[in-house]
C-alpha positions as a Markdown table, in Angstrom:
| # | Residue | x | y | z |
|---|---|---|---|---|
| 1 | Met | 1.0 | -44.4 | 22.3 |
| 2 | Ser | 1.5 | -42.3 | 19.2 |
| 3 | Arg | 3.3 | -43.6 | 16.1 |
| 4 | Ser | 6.2 | -41.3 | 16.6 |
| 5 | Lys | 6.9 | -42.5 | 20.1 |
| 6 | Arg | 6.7 | -46.1 | 19.0 |
| 7 | Arg | 9.4 | -45.5 | 16.5 |
| 8 | Gly | 11.6 | -44.0 | 19.0 |
| 9 | Glu | 11.2 | -40.5 | 17.8 |
| 10 | Glu | 10.4 | -37.7 | 20.1 |
| 11 | Lys | 8.2 | -34.8 | 19.1 |
| 12 | Thr | 10.1 | -31.5 | 19.1 |
| 13 | Ser | 8.5 | -28.1 | 19.3 |
| 14 | Thr | 11.0 | -26.4 | 17.1 |
| 15 | Pro | 9.4 | -23.7 | 15.0 |
| 16 | Leu | 9.3 | -24.1 | 11.2 |
| 17 | Pro | 11.8 | -21.9 | 9.3 |
| 18 | Leu | 10.5 | -18.9 | 7.7 |
| 19 | Leu | 10.3 | -19.1 | 3.9 |
| 20 | Pro | 12.7 | -16.8 | 2.1 |
| 21 | Ala | 11.2 | -13.8 | 0.4 |
| 22 | Asn | 10.6 | -13.7 | -3.3 |
| 23 | Glu | 13.9 | -12.8 | -5.0 |
| 24 | Ala | 12.3 | -9.8 | -6.9 |
| 25 | Gln | 10.9 | -8.6 | -3.7 |
| 26 | Lys | 14.3 | -8.8 | -2.0 |
| 27 | Ala | 16.0 | -7.0 | -4.8 |
| 28 | Thr | 13.5 | -4.1 | -4.9 |
| 29 | Gly | 12.4 | -4.0 | -1.3 |
| 30 | Thr | 8.8 | -4.0 | -2.4 |
| 31 | Gly | 7.6 | -5.6 | 0.9 |
| 32 | Ser | 8.9 | -2.8 | 3.1 |
| 33 | Met | 7.6 | -0.2 | 0.7 |
| 34 | Val | 4.1 | -1.8 | 0.8 |
| 35 | His | 4.1 | -1.6 | 4.6 |
| 36 | Glu | 5.4 | 2.0 | 4.5 |
| 37 | Leu | 2.7 | 3.0 | 1.9 |
| 38 | Ile | 0.0 | 1.5 | 4.1 |
| 39 | Ala | 1.4 | 3.3 | 7.2 |
| 40 | Phe | 1.6 | 6.5 | 5.3 |
| 41 | Tyr | -2.0 | 6.1 | 4.2 |
| 42 | His | -3.1 | 5.4 | 7.7 |
| 43 | Asp | -1.3 | 8.5 | 9.0 |
| 44 | Thr | -2.7 | 10.8 | 6.2 |
| 45 | Phe | -6.2 | 9.4 | 6.7 |
| 46 | Leu | -5.9 | 10.0 | 10.5 |
| 47 | Arg | -4.7 | 13.5 | 10.0 |
| 48 | Glu | -7.3 | 14.6 | 7.4 |
| 49 | Lys | -10.4 | 12.7 | 8.6 |
| 50 | Lys | -9.6 | 12.7 | 12.4 |
| 51 | Ser | -10.6 | 9.0 | 12.6 |
| 52 | Lys | -8.8 | 5.7 | 12.1 |
| 53 | Pro | -9.3 | 4.0 | 8.7 |
| 54 | Val | -10.3 | 0.3 | 8.5 |
| 55 | Ile | -7.4 | -1.4 | 6.8 |
| 56 | Pro | -8.0 | -4.9 | 5.6 |
| 57 | Gly | -4.4 | -6.2 | 5.5 |
| 58 | Gly | -4.4 | -8.7 | 2.6 |
| 59 | Met | -6.4 | -6.6 | 0.3 |
| 60 | Tyr | -4.5 | -3.3 | 1.0 |
| 61 | Gly | -1.3 | -5.2 | 0.6 |
| 62 | Lys | -2.3 | -6.1 | -2.9 |
| 63 | Ile | -3.6 | -2.6 | -3.7 |
| 64 | Ser | -0.4 | -1.1 | -2.5 |
| 65 | Lys | 1.6 | -3.3 | -4.7 |
| 66 | Asp | -0.5 | -2.3 | -7.6 |
| 67 | Ile | -0.1 | 1.4 | -6.7 |
| 68 | Leu | 3.7 | 0.9 | -6.4 |
| 69 | Arg | 4.0 | -1.1 | -9.6 |
| 70 | Gly | 6.0 | 0.9 | -12.1 |
| 71 | Arg | 6.3 | 4.1 | -10.1 |
| 72 | Pro | 8.7 | 5.4 | -7.5 |
| 73 | Phe | 7.7 | 5.4 | -3.8 |
| 74 | Ala | 7.7 | 9.3 | -3.7 |
| 75 | Glu | 5.1 | 9.3 | -6.5 |
| 76 | Ala | 2.9 | 6.8 | -4.7 |
| 77 | Lys | 3.1 | 9.0 | -1.5 |
| 78 | Trp | 2.2 | 12.1 | -3.5 |
| 79 | Met | -0.8 | 10.2 | -4.9 |
| 80 | Val | -2.1 | 9.5 | -1.4 |
| 81 | Glu | -1.5 | 13.1 | -0.3 |
| 82 | Glu | -3.1 | 14.5 | -3.4 |
| 83 | Phe | -6.1 | 12.3 | -3.1 |
| 84 | Phe | -6.8 | 13.6 | 0.4 |
| 85 | Arg | -5.9 | 17.2 | -0.5 |
| 86 | Asn | -8.0 | 17.5 | -3.6 |
| 87 | Thr | -10.3 | 14.4 | -3.7 |
| 88 | Pro | -11.8 | 13.7 | -7.3 |
| 89 | Gln | -15.5 | 14.6 | -7.2 |
| 90 | Pro | -17.1 | 11.2 | -7.6 |
| 91 | Phe | -15.1 | 9.9 | -4.6 |
| 92 | Ala | -15.8 | 12.9 | -2.5 |
| 93 | Asp | -19.5 | 12.8 | -3.2 |
| 94 | Arg | -19.7 | 9.2 | -2.1 |
| 95 | Asn | -17.3 | 9.7 | 0.8 |
| 96 | Gln | -14.9 | 7.1 | -0.5 |
| 97 | Phe | -11.4 | 7.5 | 0.9 |
| 98 | Gly | -10.0 | 4.0 | 0.9 |
| 99 | Leu | -6.8 | 2.9 | -0.7 |
| 100 | Glu | -8.7 | 1.0 | -3.4 |
| 101 | His | -10.3 | 4.4 | -4.4 |
| 102 | Ile | -6.8 | 6.0 | -4.7 |
| 103 | Leu | -5.9 | 3.1 | -7.0 |
| 104 | Arg | -9.0 | 3.8 | -9.1 |
| 105 | Ala | -8.3 | 7.5 | -9.2 |
| 106 | Ser | -4.7 | 7.0 | -10.1 |
| 107 | Gln | -4.9 | 8.3 | -13.7 |
| 108 | Thr | -6.7 | 11.4 | -12.6 |
| 109 | Leu | -4.2 | 12.1 | -10.0 |
| 110 | Leu | -1.2 | 11.5 | -12.2 |
| 111 | Ser | -2.7 | 13.7 | -14.9 |
| 112 | Arg | -2.7 | 16.5 | -12.3 |
| 113 | Ser | 1.0 | 16.1 | -11.6 |
| 114 | His | 1.8 | 16.7 | -15.3 |
| 115 | Lys | -0.2 | 19.8 | -15.8 |
| 116 | Pro | 2.0 | 22.8 | -16.5 |
| 117 | Thr | 2.0 | 25.6 | -14.0 |
| 118 | Phe | 1.6 | 29.2 | -14.9 |
| 119 | Ser | 5.3 | 29.8 | -14.9 |
| 120 | Gln | 5.8 | 27.0 | -17.4 |
| 121 | Glu | 3.1 | 28.2 | -19.7 |
| 122 | Glu | 4.6 | 31.7 | -20.0 |
| 123 | Lys | 7.9 | 30.3 | -21.3 |
């Protein structure tokens, strides 16, 4: 006989309550944006490379948080699109198209977004 039954307690199979999300995550909605960015990366990879990417969940969750840190979601999506549209040479040479490579190329990608266009140079 188990200890709990000896004491007159019965084991119940009630599920444990879920822990509340981090307050900062609740306020900014970072958790859902991380999932959306990973889903967007998956869709873009599938569209451009015609194959499914390997997505290690925990690692890509952390990388997505790093990409989203300090920038709006639209800019993070733009970075993913730009990476596939015009992959920086070192990554294209080695056939590296993972989310971790997008994070490493973030400065290069962001510098492209701030280059003036021809119409801006003429003014």
